[in-house]
N, C-alpha and C positions, 0 to 999 in steps of 0.2 A: 090594322093592328094584328088581326088573326094571322094574316099571311106572314108578317114579320115574326110573330111568335113561333109559327110553324117552322120558318127558316132557321130561327135561333135554336129550336129543339133539334133540328137535323144537323146543324153545324156544331152544336155544343159538344158532343162527344169527341169530335175531331179536334176542336180547340182545346179541350181538356187533355187529350192525348199529347198534342204538341207541347202544351205547357208543362206537363209532368215529365215527359220523356225526352224533350229537346231543350226548351227554354230554361227550365229549372236546373238540369245538370250543367248546361252551358254557363249559366250565371254562377253556379257553385264553383266551377273550375276557374272562371275569371276572377271571382272573389278570392279564392284560395291562392291565386298567383300573387296577389298584392296584400293579403291579410298578414298582420304581424301584431296581434293583440295580446300575446301571452304575457310579455313582460309588463306592458302598460297596465293591464288589469290587475296584475299581481303586486305592483308597486304604485299604488295611487298617491301616496304622500310624496314620493320621489317625482312622479309626473307633475304634481302641483308646484314643486320647488324648482324644477329644471328650467323653466323659462327665464328665471332671474339670473341664470349663469351665462356668461358670454362665451363659454367653451374654449377659452384661451388661457385665462388666469387660473390659478389653483382653485379647486372647488370650495365654495363657502361652507361654513359650519352648518348653516341651515340645510343645505343639500345632503351633507353627511348624516345629520340627525334624522332627516326624512328617510334615508335608506335604512338606517338602523331600526327605525320604527316599523318600516314595512317588513323587514326581515324578521323582526321579533313577532309580528302578527302572522307571519306565514307559517302555518302548521301543516301544510300539505307537502309531503316529501316528494311526491311525483312532480308537482308543480315547481318545486324548487329545482329539481333535476332538469326540467324543461328550461327554466330560466338560465341555469348554468350552461347548458348546451348551446342555447341561443347566444349568450354573451361570449362564450368561448369560440364560437364560429366567427365572431367579429374581431375579437382580440384574444389571441392565445394567452393563457395564464390565468383565466378566470376560474378554471376548475379548482386549482389549489387555493386561489385567493378567496373565493366564495366559501369553500369548505372551512378554511381557517377562520374566516369572519363569522360564519354561522355558529361555529363552536364557541367563539369568544362571546357572542351575543347571548347564547343560551346559558352560559355560566354567569353572566352579569345580571344584576337586578336593576341597575340604574343606567345612566348614559354610558356609552362605549366610545372611546377615542379610537377611530378607525386607523389613524396614523400610527398609534402604538401597536395595533394589531398587525399591520403590514404597511411598510413604507410605500408600497405601490399605490395606496389610496391617496397619496399626495400627487400622483402623476395624472395630469389632465387626460392622457390618452385613454385610461380606463374609464374615466367618467364620461368622456365623449362617446365611448362605446355604449355605456348605459343609456345616456340621453338619446343616442341615435336609434335605439330600439324601443323607445317608449311610445312612439306614435302607433296608432292602430293599423296604419297602412304603410307599405314600403315598396320601393322599386328594386329592392335588393335581388329578388329572384329573377326578375325580368332582365336586369343588368347581367347577372351571373349566367343566364342562358346565352348571352352573347359574349361571355368571357370579359365582362366589365365589372367594375365595382366603384365605390366612392371612397376617396381618401379621407384623411382626418379633417380636411377643410371642406369636404362635401363635393369636391369636383369628381367627375366621372373619369376614371383612368383604367387602362387595361389590367387585367389580372396578371400577376407574374407568370412568365412562361413555365409550363410544366405543371401548373396547379389545376388547370381545367382544359378540356378539349371539346367543349360544347360547340364552339364555332366551327372547328374542323369537322366534327361529325355532321353539323347542319349543312355545311358546304358539300360534304360527301353525299348527303341525302339528296340534295338538289342535283348534283352531278349524276348520280346513278339514275335518278328519275328522268333526267334529260336524255341520257344514253338509251334507256329503255323506250322513251318516247320516240326517239329517232329510229330505233330498230323496229318498233311497231309500225311507224309510218312507212318505212322502206318495204316491209312485208305486207302491210295492210292495204296500201293503195293499189298495187297490182291485183291483189286478191279481190278487193271490192270491184275493181274494173272487170275482172273475170266474171264475178257473180252477176253484175249488172248487164253484161253482154250476152248472157245465155238466158234461156227461159224454160218453162215447164218443169219436169221432174229433175233435170240437172241443176237448176237453180235451187230447188228445194234441198237437194243433197248437199250442195255447197254451203247453203245457209245453215243446215243442220250441223255440218262439220265445225262451223265456227260457233254455233250456239250451244252444242252439247257440253263443252267444257264449263260453261256457266252454270250448268245444273249439277256439277260435281263439287264437292267440298274443296275449299282452298287447301286445307291440310292434306287431303288425299292427293291432289295434283302436285303439291310440293314434295310429298313423300315419294311420288312416282318419279319425279326428276332426281330425287336423292339416289334412287336406284339406277336410273339411266346414266347419270353422270359419273358413276364410280369408275375406278381404273379398270375393273372387270365388268363394267356395265355394258349395256347394249350398244351405245354409241362407239365406245373405244373398241369393242369386239368387232363391230361392223367395219370400222376404218382399218383395223389390222387385217381383217379377212380379205379385203380388197387390195391390200398392199400399200395404202396411203401413208401409214405410219408404222414405225417399228416399236416404239415405246408408247404407253398410254398417255394421252393428253391430260394435263391437270385441269379438270373441269369442276372439281368439287372443292368446297371450302375456299373459294376465291371469287374475285369480282366477275369473272367470265360466267361461272355457274349461276350467280345471282341474276345477271342480266338475261341469260337464256331462260331461266325459270320464270322471271317476272314478265319477260316479253310474251311467253306462251300464255300466261295467266291473263294478261291485260290486252292481248291482241283483239278480242271481240269488241272492246270499247273503242278501238280505232276503226275497225272494219265497218261496224254498223252505221256510224254517222256519215262516213264517206259513201257507203252504199245508198243511204237514204237520199243523198244529193245527186248521185250519178243516175239513179233510176228516173229522176225528174228531168234530166237533160235529153232533149230530142235526139233520137238515134240517127237522124239524117245529117247531123252537123259534120261528123267525120267523113262520110262519103262525099258530102258537098265540098269539103276542103280538098279531098283527094281529086275530085273532078276538076278543081281549079288549079291543080298542079302541085299542091303542098305535099311533101314527103310525110310519111307516118309520124316521124319524130317531131317535125315542125308542127304538124297539126295537133299533136298531143301537147306540145309546149305552149302553143298559141291559143288553143281552143279548150281542150278537155281539162288540162291542169288548172287554168284560171277559173273555170266554172266549178270544178270540184274543190277549189282551195278552201272554201268556207267549211265544207265537211271535214277536210283534212285538218284545219286549224281547230275545229270543235273537238275532233277526236284526240288531237294532241293535248288539248287542255284537259280533257277527261282522263286520259292516261296519266298525265303528269300529276294531276290532283290526287289520283288514287295511289300513285307510286310513292309519293313522299310520305305517306302514312303507313307503308307496308312494314310488317313486323315478322310474320311467320316465315316467309320465304328467305329473307336475309339471315334470320336466326338459324335455320336448318341448313341452308345451302352455303352461306358465306362463312368466311373466317373472321378472326378478331378484328381485322382491319376493314371489314366489309359491313359491319353493323351500322344500321341507320338510326335516325333520331328516335324512332319508336322504341328501339331496344333500350336506349338511355332513359326514356320516359318510364318504361316498365321497371328498370332498375331503381330509379328514384322512388317509384310508387310502392313496389313490393320488396325490393332489396334493402333499402335504407330508410324507408318510411318518411322520406322527405317530400311530403305532398306539395309544398310550395314550389320546389324546383320542377317537379313533374307537371304541375299546373302551368308554370311559366313556359316551359318548353311546349306544352300543348297549346298555349295561347299563341306562341309564335307560328306553329303549324296552322292554327286556325286562321290567323291573319293572312298568311300566304294563300291558304285555300280560299278564303273569302275574296281576295283580290282576283284570283284566277276564276272563281265562280262568277264574279261580276262580269269579267271579260267574256266568259263562256255564255252567260245570259244575253249579253249584248250581241254576240255573234250568232246566237241561236234564234233571235227574234227576227221575224220577217221585216226587212227594211221598208218594204212597200206598205206593210200594215202600220209601221211606226209613222210613216209619212202621212 
């Protein structure tokens, strides 16, 4: 018992840290992505009368009376504004309809005939919008993150073209991350082979060259590329000085600049896993293949590459998982058509205060990252140990 208590005391701070700074924020984001309790809590009588309506026929008088009662008891103007914005996002026209209705209710002492206030109250479309947002949870934000929505019958349909570009930006994010991953693999595999093939102080210098950028702030590295990629930057000046180009290459505020900067930032995540696998490969395999008559390329393709494939795949997953969540580099180096999904999440969170959409997009990234992390964990585990 004393040993278990001592172990609990040692592990307790770590468990508390994980719960407070990982599990709780994660649960909050996931809850925010599906939470929709504003209207339901503010209209309790309407919530109680809504299940008796079939959503197709004109609304019954009991449902209308319940809405009048809830609006009469609603004395919080900010909450009323939140309700109007939520309903207007589902069905345009609620802003004027609710304002006119609230004015009529405040002037009347007894029952109010909603049909006489506005003929739209006889249209089931508006009542379906109200009933549809009474539930405390919704999949609206998750569907909107994929450019989908529910129609009046509750079926999932695509959002009309031009109203949202979340799916396009999400596909762009995965595409840019894939291009950066390939670029890191093309550069990182030869570099890791070079590091593994040498020893002593030369290996230390090569490892330091790849590790030093990790000790520098991401913002500083991105700002450095912002200077290097300019029309009068070091890269274009060097190319012009040797006569390779006559006019400066467009490397800033476009996709090429984003890929270059992200490849430099994420290259260590590719080199280190490959290097850790290569140093464990016996050095006599390649000479043995050469002694048996295998050309260098054939020996590389048949021996070294298959043995290093596990490190290459692990590095690719690490780079890809990190790249899909990048924000600073595309924001500073890329143009309007190069922004990734993190920029859209930042816009919803800080620009429009739409926490539900920001959380839904974050959940999509979390789901993709978790799938890749499971694959990475499976690849990183020693198969002989599992057996």
